[in-house]
GUTOR-426109 format. One line per 2 residues: number of its first residue (from 0); their letters; for each residue x, y, z of N, C-alpha, C. Coordinates in steps of 0.1 Angstrom, whole numbers, plus 2048, in hexadecimal, padded with zeros to 3 digits. Atoms other than C-alpha are relative to their C-alpha. Layout:
! residues N
NUM = a = X Y Z X Y Z X Y Z ~ ... .
This chain:
! residues 287
0 = ms = 804 802 810 D99 CB5 8D2 7F1 804 800 ~ 812 7FB 808 D7E CC9 8BF 7FF 7FB 7F8 .
2 = cl = 808 806 808 D65 CB9 8B4 7EE 801 7FF ~ 80D 7FE 804 D3F CB6 8A7 7FA 7FB 80E .
4 = lt = 804 807 7FB D3B CA6 8C7 7FD 80E 80C ~ 7FA 7F4 7F8 D43 CC7 8DC 7F2 807 807 .
6 = af = 809 7F6 7FC D27 CDD 8DC 7F5 7F2 80A ~ 80B 809 7F9 D0F CB8 8E7 806 7FF 80B .
8 = qs = 7FB 80C 7F4 D25 CAA 900 7FF 80D 80D ~ 800 7F8 7F2 D28 CCF 916 7ED 803 804 .
10 = li = 813 7FC 7FE CFA CD1 914 804 7F1 80D ~ 804 80C 7FC CFF CAE 923 80E 7FF 811 .
12 = ga = 7F4 802 7FB D1F CB4 939 80A 7FB 802 ~ 7F7 80E 800 D32 C95 934 7FF 7F4 7F6 .
14 = cl = 7FF 809 809 D37 C79 91F 7F9 7F3 806 ~ 806 808 7FF D22 C5C 920 80B 7F4 7FF .
16 = ct = 7F7 809 7FC D3B C41 92F 7FC 7F3 804 ~ 800 80C 7F5 D36 C1A 939 80D 7FB 7FB .
18 = at = 7F6 80C 7FF D4F C00 93B 800 7F2 809 ~ 800 811 7FA D53 BDB 941 80C 7F6 7FC .
20 = ps = 7FF 7FD 7F3 D62 BD1 955 805 80D 803 ~ 7FD 7F2 800 D6B BF4 968 810 7FF 7FC .
22 = ns = 7F1 800 804 D8C BFD 95C 803 814 800 ~ 7FC 7F6 7FD D9D C1D 960 80A 805 7F3 .
24 = at = 7F5 800 80A DB4 C2E 944 80A 806 802 ~ 7EF 7F6 7F8 DD0 C3B 958 802 7F6 800 .
26 = na = 7F8 80A 801 DDF C1E 95A 7FB 7EE 7F6 ~ 804 809 80B DE3 C00 93C 7FB 7F1 806 .
28 = ss = 802 810 7FB DCE BE2 943 805 7F0 7FE ~ 7EF 80A 7FF DDB BBF 941 7EC 7F5 7FB .
30 = es = 80D 804 804 DB1 BB6 93A 7F7 802 7F5 ~ 804 7F5 80D D9B BB8 91A 7EF 804 80C .
32 = yr = 80F 7F4 7F4 D7B BD2 924 7FE 804 7F0 ~ 809 7F8 808 D62 BE2 90E 7F9 80E 808 .
34 = is = 801 7F4 7FB D58 C05 913 7F2 809 7F7 ~ 80E 7FC 80B D38 C19 900 807 813 808 .
36 = tn = 7FC 7F4 7FC D42 C41 8FE 7F9 805 7F4 ~ 800 7F1 811 D39 C62 8E9 80D 807 7FF .
38 = nf = 7F2 7F4 7FA D5A C74 8F5 80E 7FA 7F8 ~ 7EE 805 807 D7B C6F 8DE 80D 803 80B .
40 = ay = 7F8 7FD 7F9 D8D C7F 8F8 807 7F2 80A ~ 7FC 80C 7FA D87 C5F 90E 804 7F4 7FC .
42 = ie = 7F7 80D 80A D90 C4A 8F0 80B 801 7FF ~ 7EC 7F9 7FF DB0 C5E 8EE 808 7FA 80B .
44 = ei = 7FA 802 7F6 DB8 C5B 90F 800 7ED 802 ~ 802 80F 7FE DB1 C34 911 80A 7F7 7F4 .
46 = ie = 7F4 804 808 DC6 C2E 8F3 810 804 806 ~ 7EF 7FA 7FA DE7 C43 900 803 7F6 80F .
48 = ke = 7FE 807 7F4 DE4 C2D 922 803 7F1 7FA ~ 805 80F 803 DDC C0D 911 80E 7F9 7F2 .
50 = ad = 800 804 80E DED C0D 8EE 812 803 801 ~ 7F7 7FA 801 E10 C07 8E3 807 7F8 7F4 .
52 = en = 7FD 806 80D E25 BF4 8C5 7FC 7F4 802 ~ 806 810 800 E18 BD1 8CE 7EE 803 7FF .
54 = tl = 80B 800 7FF DF3 BE0 8CC 7FD 805 7F3 ~ 803 7F9 80C DDE BE5 8AD 7F0 806 805 .
56 = vl = 80B 7FA 7FC DC5 BFD 8AE 7F9 805 7F6 ~ 804 804 807 DAD BFB 89A 7ED 80F 7FB .
58 = wd = 808 7F4 801 D92 C18 88C 7F6 7FC 7F5 ~ 80D 801 80B D6E C12 87E 7FE 80E 7F5 .
60 = vd = 7FE 7F6 809 D67 C2C 85E 7F0 807 803 ~ 80E 7F8 800 D3E C37 85E 7FF 7FC 80D .
62 = qt = 807 7FB 7F9 D32 C47 87A 80C 7FE 810 ~ 7F6 801 7F2 D52 C42 891 80F 80B 7FB .
64 = li = 7F9 7FA 803 D6C C55 87A 7FB 80B 7F8 ~ 803 7F4 805 D57 C6A 868 7F1 7FA 7FC .
66 = tp = 80E 804 7FE D2E C6D 865 7FC 80B 7EF ~ 806 7FA 80D D16 C7B 841 7FC 80D 808 .
68 = kd = 802 7F5 7FA D0F CA0 848 7ED 800 800 ~ 80D 803 804 CE8 C97 83F 7F9 7FB 80C .
70 = ai = 807 805 7F5 CD0 C94 85B 7FD 7EF 800 ~ 80B 80E 802 CBB C75 84A 80D 7F7 801 .
72 = lk = 7FB 809 7FC CDE C65 84A 809 7FD 80B ~ 7F6 803 7F1 CE8 C65 86C 7F7 7F6 808 .
74 = pk = 806 811 7F9 CE3 C43 884 7F1 804 809 ~ 807 7FF 7FB CC9 C55 896 7F2 7FF 7F8 .
76 = wn = 80A 801 80A CB6 C55 875 7FD 7F0 7F9 ~ 7FE 812 804 CBC C2E 86E 7F3 7FE 7F8 .
78 = kl = 80E 80A 800 C99 C1E 86F 7F9 80D 7F2 ~ 806 7F4 808 C8B C42 85A 801 7FD 7F3 .
80 = ld = 7F9 800 80D CA2 C40 841 7FB 7EF 7F6 ~ 809 813 805 C98 C18 83E 7F5 802 7F9 .
82 = ql = 809 7FC 806 C77 C23 839 7FE 802 7F1 ~ 7F9 7F8 812 C7F C3E 81A 7FE 7F7 7FB .
84 = mg = 7FB 802 80A C91 C29 80C 7FA 7ED 7FC ~ 809 809 7FC C73 C0B 813 808 7F3 7FF .
86 = gk = 7FC 80B 7FF C8C BF4 81C 80C 7FC 7F9 ~ 7FD 802 809 C9F BF2 800 810 808 7FE .
88 = kv = 7EE 7FD 7FF CC8 BF9 80A 804 7FD 7F6 ~ 7FA 805 808 CD0 BDE 7F3 7FB 7F8 7F3 .
90 = ik = 80C 808 808 CC1 BD3 7D6 809 7F7 7F4 ~ 7F7 809 80E CCB BBE 7B4 7F8 80B 7F2 .
92 = de = 7FC 7FA 808 CCF BD2 797 7F7 7F6 7EF ~ 805 808 80D CC1 BC6 770 807 7F9 801 .
94 = sg = 7FA 809 808 CDB BB1 76D 800 7F1 80B ~ 801 804 7F8 CD5 BA2 78D 80A 7FF 80D .
96 = nk = 7F5 7FF 7F8 CF6 BAC 7A0 7F7 80C 80F ~ 803 7F7 7F5 CF0 BBD 7C6 803 80E 7FB .
98 = ry = 7FC 7F5 7FF CEF BE4 7C7 800 803 80F ~ 802 7FC 7F6 CF9 BEE 7E6 7FD 813 803 .
100 = if = 800 7EE 800 CE9 C13 7E5 7FC 803 80E ~ 7FD 7F3 7F9 CE8 C1F 806 80F 801 803 .
102 = re = 7F9 800 804 D09 C18 802 80B 80B 7F8 ~ 803 7F1 80B D07 C30 7E5 7FE 809 805 .
104 = il = 802 7F1 7FB CF9 C4A 7F8 809 804 806 ~ 7F5 7FC 7F9 D14 C4B 80F 808 804 7FB .
106 = mh = 7F7 7FA 804 D2C C4C 7F8 800 809 7F9 ~ 802 7EE 80A D1C C6C 7E5 800 809 809 .
108 = ae = 805 7F4 7F8 D13 C7B 806 80E 807 806 ~ 7F4 7F8 7F9 D2A C96 816 802 7FF 810 .
110 = hs = 7FF 806 7F2 D38 C8C 836 80D 80A 808 ~ 7FA 7F7 7F9 D4A CA0 853 807 7F5 80A .
112 = ll = 7F9 803 7FA D63 C93 86A 7FB 7FE 80F ~ 80D 800 7F4 D52 C8A 88D 80B 804 80D .
114 = dn = 7F4 7F6 7FA D77 C97 89E 808 804 7F7 ~ 7F3 7F7 809 D8E CAF 88E 809 7FC 803 .
116 = gl = 7F4 808 7FB DA9 CA1 8A4 801 7F8 7FA ~ 7FF 80E 801 DA5 C7D 899 80F 7FD 7F0 .
118 = ps = 7F3 803 805 DBF C7F 87C 80D 7FE 804 ~ 7F4 7FD 7FA DDA C8F 88E 7FE 7F6 80C .
120 = fv = 803 804 7F2 DD1 C7B 8AE 807 7EB 7F6 ~ 7FE 80E 804 DD8 C5A 893 808 802 7F9 .
122 = ek = 7F0 7FC 805 DF7 C69 885 808 7FF 80D ~ 7F5 801 7F4 E03 C6C 8A8 802 7EF 803 .
124 = lq = 7FA 80D 7FF DFF C48 8AD 809 7F7 7F9 ~ 7F3 805 80D E12 C3F 88B 80D 803 805 .
126 = kk = 7F1 7F6 7F8 E2F C57 89B 801 7F9 80A ~ 7FD 808 7F7 E2E C41 8B5 802 7F1 7FF .
128 = gi = 7FF 811 807 E30 C1D 8A3 7F6 7F8 805 ~ 80C 807 7FE E10 C15 8AC 7FA 7F9 7F7 .
130 = pt = 808 802 80B DFE C00 893 7F2 808 802 ~ 80B 7FC 802 DDD C11 88A 7F8 7FD 7F4 .
132 = ia = 806 802 808 DC5 C0B 86F 7F1 801 7FE ~ 80E 800 802 D9F C0C 85F 7FC 7F3 7FE .
134 = ft = 802 80E 7FC D8A BF1 866 7EF 801 7FF ~ 810 7FD 800 D67 BF4 854 7FB 7F4 7F7 .
136 = aa = 803 80D 804 D4F BDD 84C 7F2 802 7F2 ~ 80A 7FE 80F D41 BEB 827 803 7F7 7F9 .
138 = pg = 7FE 809 809 D40 BD8 80E 808 805 7F2 ~ 7F2 802 80B D5E BD0 7F3 7FD 800 7F5 .
140 = gk = 805 7FF 810 D60 BD2 7CB 7FA 80D 7FC ~ 803 7F1 807 D4D BEA 7B6 7F4 800 805 .
142 = ig = 80E 7FB 7FC D32 BFF 7C7 7FB 80E 7F7 ~ 809 7F8 805 D1C C12 7B0 809 804 7F2 .
144 = ev = 7FD 7FF 812 D32 C21 793 80E 7FF 80A ~ 7F6 7FF 7FC D50 C1F 7AB 805 7EF 7FF .
146 = ds = 7FD 80B 805 D66 C01 79F 807 7FD 810 ~ 7F8 805 7F4 D7A BFB 7C2 7FD 806 808 .
148 = fi = 804 7FC 7F2 D69 C04 7E2 80D 805 804 ~ 7F8 7FA 7F4 D88 BFF 7F6 80A 80A 7FC .
150 = dw = 7F8 7F5 7FF D9D C18 7E1 7FD 80C 7FD ~ 809 7F7 7FE D7F C2E 7E4 803 805 80C .
152 = ri = 800 7FB 7EE D7F C30 80A 812 7FF 802 ~ 7F2 7FB 7FB DA8 C2F 808 800 813 7FD .
154 = de = 7FE 7F7 800 DA4 C4F 7F8 7F9 80B 803 ~ 80A 7F1 7F6 D87 C62 809 807 7FD 80F .
156 = lk = 7F9 800 7F1 D97 C59 82C 80B 80D 800 ~ 7F4 7F4 804 DB8 C6C 820 7FB 80E 7FA .
158 = kf = 802 7F3 7FF DA3 C8C 817 7F8 802 80F ~ 80A 7F7 7F2 D94 C90 83B 811 7FA 80A .
160 = gf = 7EF 7FD 7FA DBD C8A 847 807 7F4 801 ~ 7FB 810 7F8 DC0 C64 84D 80A 7F9 7F5 .
162 = df = 7F6 809 805 DDD C50 83E 806 7F5 807 ~ 7FC 80B 7FA DDD C2C 84B 80C 7F8 7FB .
164 = sh = 7F7 806 805 DF4 C22 835 80F 7F8 806 ~ 7F7 7FD 7F7 E10 C27 84D 804 7F2 808 .
166 = sf = 7FE 80D 7F7 E07 C05 860 805 7F6 7F7 ~ 800 80E 806 E14 BE3 850 809 808 7F1 .
168 = pd = 7FB 7FB 80A E28 BF7 834 802 7F2 7F7 ~ 7FA 80C 80E E32 BD4 820 7F5 7FB 7FE .
170 = tq = 80C 80B 806 E11 BC4 81E 7F6 80B 7FA ~ 80C 7F6 803 DFA BDB 809 7F6 7FB 7FD .
172 = ll = 808 803 805 DE4 BC5 7FF 800 7F1 803 ~ 807 80A 7FF DD0 BA9 80B 7F4 7F9 800 .
174 = nl = 809 804 7FB DB6 B94 803 7F8 7F3 804 ~ 7FF 80B 7F4 DA6 B80 81F 7F3 7F6 7FC .
176 = pk = 80B 80B 801 D8F B60 81D 7F3 809 802 ~ 810 7F9 800 D67 B6A 811 7F7 7F2 803 .
178 = de = 80E 806 7FD D47 B59 81F 7FA 7FA 7F2 ~ 804 804 80F D39 B43 802 7EF 80A 7FC .
180 = dk = 813 7F7 7FF D10 B5B 80A 808 80E 7FD ~ 800 7F2 804 D27 B7C 802 805 7FE 7F4 .
182 = ef = 7FC 7F8 80D D32 B8F 7E5 809 801 7FD ~ 7F2 7FD 801 D54 B9C 7EC 805 7FC 80B .
184 = pp = 7F5 803 7F7 D71 B93 7FC 804 808 80C ~ 7FA 7F1 7F5 D7E BA9 81D 80D 800 7F9 .
186 = vy = 7F9 7FF 806 D9A BB6 810 80B 80D 80B ~ 7F8 7F5 7F4 DB8 BCB 824 80C 805 7F6 .
188 = ks = 7F5 7FA 804 DCB BEA 811 803 807 806 ~ 7F9 7F1 7F7 DE0 C05 81B 7FE 804 80E .
190 = gv = 807 7FB 7F5 DD4 C01 83C 7F5 802 805 ~ 80C 800 7FF DB0 BFB 837 7FC 7F3 801 .
192 = li = 802 811 805 DA1 BDA 83E 7F2 800 801 ~ 80C 7FD 801 D7F BD9 832 7FA 7F0 7FE .
194 = ts = 806 80E 7F8 D69 BBA 83F 7F6 7FA 7F3 ~ 807 802 80A D52 BBE 81B 7F4 7F3 808 .
196 = lh = 80B 808 7FE D36 BB3 831 7FE 7F6 80A ~ 801 812 7F8 D44 B93 845 7FF 809 811 .
198 = dk = 7FE 7FB 7F1 D44 B97 86A 810 804 809 ~ 7F5 7FE 7FD D60 BA9 87B 80C 7F9 806 .
200 = gp = 7F0 80B 7F4 D71 B92 893 806 7F4 7F6 ~ 7FA 805 809 D75 B79 87B 80B 806 7F5 .
202 = vl = 7F9 7FB 80B D84 B8E 85F 80A 806 809 ~ 7F5 7F8 7FA D9B B9C 878 809 7F7 806 .
204 = tn = 7F4 80B 7FB DAD B7E 883 805 7F1 7F5 ~ 7F9 802 80C DAD B72 85D 80B 80A 7FC .
206 = ff = 7F5 7F9 801 DC1 B91 85A 80C 800 805 ~ 7F8 807 7F9 DD5 B86 876 80C 7F7 7F9 .
208 = aq = 7FA 80E 806 DDD B66 864 808 7FF 7F2 ~ 7FC 800 80C DE5 B73 844 80E 80B 800 .
210 = lg = 7F6 7F4 7FB DFC B94 853 80C 7F8 806 ~ 7F4 806 7F9 E11 B78 868 802 808 80C .
212 = wt = 7FC 7F6 7F7 E0F B8E 883 7F1 804 80A ~ 80B 7FF 7F8 DF5 B8E 8A5 807 80E 808 .
214 = pk = 7FF 7F3 7F4 DF6 BAF 8BB 7FF 7FB 80A ~ 7FF 804 7F2 DF9 BA9 8E0 7F2 807 806 .
216 = kv = 80A 7F7 7FA DD8 BC0 8E6 7F8 805 7F1 ~ 806 7F8 80A DC0 BD1 8CD 7F1 806 806 .
218 = if = 806 7F3 7FC DAF BF1 8D2 7F5 800 7F2 ~ 80B 805 80A D8C BED 8BC 7F2 810 802 .
220 = id = 80B 7F7 7FB D77 C10 8BA 7F4 803 7F4 ~ 80C 7FE 80C D54 C0B 8A5 7F3 804 808 .
222 = dq = 80F 7F9 7F9 D2F C18 8AA 7F8 7F5 7FD ~ 808 808 800 D22 BF7 8A6 805 7F5 80E .
224 = es = 7FE 806 7F2 D20 BE3 8C9 805 7EF 7F7 ~ 7FB 813 802 D20 BBD 8B1 80A 802 7FB .
226 = ni = 7F6 800 808 D3F BC9 89F 80A 7FE 80D ~ 7F8 806 7F2 D52 BCB 8C3 7FE 7F0 805 .
228 = es = 805 80D 7FF D3E BAD 8CD 808 7F4 7F9 ~ 7F8 808 80B D4C B9A 8AF 813 801 803 .
230 = va = 7F1 7F7 7FE D73 BA9 8B1 7FB 7F9 810 ~ 7FB 809 7F2 D71 B9B 8D8 7FE 7F2 803 .
232 = ss = 804 80D 801 D62 B7B 8D3 80B 7F8 7F8 ~ 7F4 809 807 D7C B72 8BA 80B 802 7FF .
234 = ld = 7F3 800 7FA D99 B7E 8C8 801 7F9 80D ~ 7FD 804 7F1 D90 B72 8ED 809 7F3 804 .
236 = gq = 7F7 80E 7F8 DA7 B5F 901 80F 800 7F6 ~ 7F5 802 807 DC3 B68 8E4 805 80B 800 .
238 = vq = 7FE 7F5 804 DC2 B8B 8E1 7FB 809 80B ~ 805 7F8 7F6 DBE BA8 8FE 7FB 809 7F5 .
240 = ti = 80A 7FB 807 DA0 BBD 8EE 7FD 809 809 ~ 802 7F3 7F9 D97 BE0 8F9 7F4 805 7F6 .
242 = gi = 80B 7FD 809 D75 BE3 8E3 7F7 80F 808 ~ 808 7F5 7FE D68 C07 8E6 7F3 805 7F6 .
244 = ef = 808 7FB 809 D47 C10 8D6 7FA 810 803 ~ 7FF 7F1 801 D46 C31 8CB 7EC 807 7FF .
246 = tg = 80D 7F9 7FF D22 C3F 8D2 7F9 812 7F9 ~ 7FF 7F6 802 D27 C62 8C5 7FB 808 7F7 .
248 = aa = 807 7FE 806 D1B C62 8A7 7F0 7FD 802 ~ 80E 802 7F9 CFB C53 8B2 7F8 80C 806 .
250 = dl = 807 7F8 7F4 CF7 C6A 8CF 800 812 7F9 ~ 7FF 7EF 806 CFB C8C 8B7 7F1 803 7FD .
252 = ps = 80F 7FC 804 CDC CA1 8B3 7FD 808 7F6 ~ 804 7FB 813 CCA CA7 894 7F2 7FC 800 .
254 = kv = 80D 800 805 CAA CAE 889 7FE 7FC 7F2 ~ 801 802 810 C9C CA0 866 7ED 804 800 .
256 = de = 80D 7FA 810 C7D CAD 84F 7FD 7F1 7F7 ~ 802 80C 80D C72 C8B 841 7FE 802 7F5 .
258 = sv = 803 7FC 80E C64 C9E 823 80C 801 7FB ~ 7EF 7F9 806 C89 CAA 81C 809 7F1 800 .
260 = gk = 7FB 80D 7FF C96 C84 825 7FD 7FC 7F6 ~ 809 804 80E C7C C76 80D 804 805 7F2 .
262 = yq = 7FA 7FA 80A C8A C8E 7F5 80D 7FE 7F9 ~ 7F0 802 808 CAC C87 7F1 801 7F2 800 .
264 = vd = 801 809 800 CA3 C63 7F6 7FC 7FE 7EF ~ 80A 801 80B C8B C63 7D8 80D 800 7F4 .
266 = hf = 7F5 7FD 809 CA5 C77 7C3 80A 7F8 7FF ~ 7F6 800 80A CBF C63 7C3 7FB 7EB 7FC .
268 = qe = 808 80B 800 CAA C41 7C0 7FE 804 7F0 ~ 807 800 80E C9B C53 79E 810 806 7F6 .
270 = tg = 7F9 7FD 80A CBF C62 794 80E 801 803 ~ 7F1 804 7FB CDF C54 7A7 807 80E 807 .
272 = ew = 7FE 7F9 7FD CE4 C76 7B2 7FD 805 80D ~ 804 7FD 7F2 CE7 C7E 7D8 801 80F 7FF .
274 = is = 7FF 7F2 7FF CDC CA0 7E1 801 805 80E ~ 801 7FD 7F1 CE2 CB2 805 7F4 804 805 .
276 = qn = 80B 7FC 7F7 CCB CBC 81C 7FE 80F 7FC ~ 7FF 7F3 7FE CCF CE0 819 7FD 802 7EB .
278 = qa = 804 803 810 CCC CD8 7F0 7EF 7FD 7FF ~ 812 806 800 CAA CC6 7F5 7F7 808 806 .
280 = es = 80E 7F3 7FD C9B CDF 80A 7FD 80C 7F7 ~ 7FB 7F5 807 CA4 CFC 7F4 7F8 7FC 7F2 .
282 = ni = 807 807 80E C94 CE6 7D4 7EE 7FD 804 ~ 80E 803 7FD C76 CDD 7E9 7F8 80D 801 .
284 = ah = 806 7F3 7FC C6F D02 7F3 801 807 7F1 ~ 7FD 7FB 80D C74 D0B 7CD 7F3 7FC 7F9 .
286 = s = 809 808 804 C5D CF0 7C2 7EE 803 7FC .
C-alpha cells in the first residue's frame, strides 16, 4: 500500500511493532491481544488473518485514517499547539455554550489520507461481508457553524473514499445513552459511531445492546492507547479483542515554525478562518 509513511519507514528500515502477548499474524488467534505499530501493511495482514463475518473492524478517524497537512496540527506538536491556544481548546461563548475550538480548527484544516490504499482495503472487507465502521471520539451535535457533526463527518469520509454505510444497512440511526456531564449523546449513523467525548468502551457495549448483535471478535485500530484500553476493558471476558495502537501519524517527521503556528492560531481566533501553513508563511513574508 502506498502511503505517507513509506519514505519514513524506509529510513528506519522497518515498522515499530510490539505485541502483548506475542502473536503472529500468520494464524488466527483465539485470545485477545494488543499491538502497537506504524505500519498499515502489518495492520492489513492482521485483519486479513483474523477477521470474518463474525468480526467487527473499527477504525478511528483522526490521526488513524486521515491527518491534517499543517505541521502545527500533527500529534508531535500537541503541546505547542495547546500553548499557542492558551490551553483553550474548549471555551464558553457569549451564551454560555461550549465552543470546541480545536475541533473547529480540524474541520477547517486540509487533511490527507495516512495511507492511499485504505479506502480500497475497507471496500475489500465490505465485499467479504466483514462488518467495518468508523469509531471516533469527536463531539457530536452542533460544532461551530455545522449543525450536525456526524453528517459532516460522514460526508468528509466519503470525500476520502470511505463509505461505511454498507455495514448494518437496516440500522441507519441510533442515539445511545448520554452521561450527565456530557453535552451530546453518542450517535451511530450510516456506519459512523461517534462517542461525543464519552469513553469508547462503554459506548461500544451500548451500541451492541441497541443493535441486538454482538460480534465474536473486535479488531480496533486507534491512535490513542487509552481508547484501546477502554474497549478492551469493556469487552473483557465477553468478546475477543485485538487492539491495534496506530502510531504512524505520531511518528511522521515534521518541522514546525512556532511563529507560523502562532500566526495560524491567532488568525483563527480573530476571524474564525483557518489558513494553511503555506498561506501563513506567505502572509508573514509580505507583512
